[in-house]
C-alpha angles and dihedrals in degrees: 000000000000090000091051091050091052091048091050091048090050091051091049092051092050091048091050090055088051127161096277108129113200090201092065120081119240125269094037092280091153091227103140122194117181091178128033106210124231122241132199124171127195126184126208110195118197116171107305094343129088124194113203117206118193124198118192139149088226114104107246107217124191088172094061097037108143094007132109121315118266116184112249094016133093145092143272131264118205128189118190114201092343090300130140120316114267114205108214124194100178135059095251132055126179124208113195135194096019116177116248114263139055122336136182124213122191117195121188136173120233139184119249088265091054096252109139127252085208090239115126146143131205118206128190117205141163132230110209 
């Protein structure tokens, strides 16, 4: 009986370890991320202009933009007021001549091949 209990305990421990790999995206997409990058976004508003400064531990690569995925490397997508995607390959982006009123900026991190890291921030701000 003791041997059977130990065998059962061993099986339970092996099952708990399972084959689930937290570095692999759901639904068998094959998109592996060993490191989920950090993202911080700061806005500097001056008149009708906003300067967006992005801080991340991801390597931002203009050279590999649109090429094959390389873990920990990529670029930034920005969407101002649900507009067209803006591909950004530097840590700073300036938006000029904004109309007065409320605005929404979505910032997200992407692999070189444009697949998302699922790291994003949405910021609401006003132009006076």
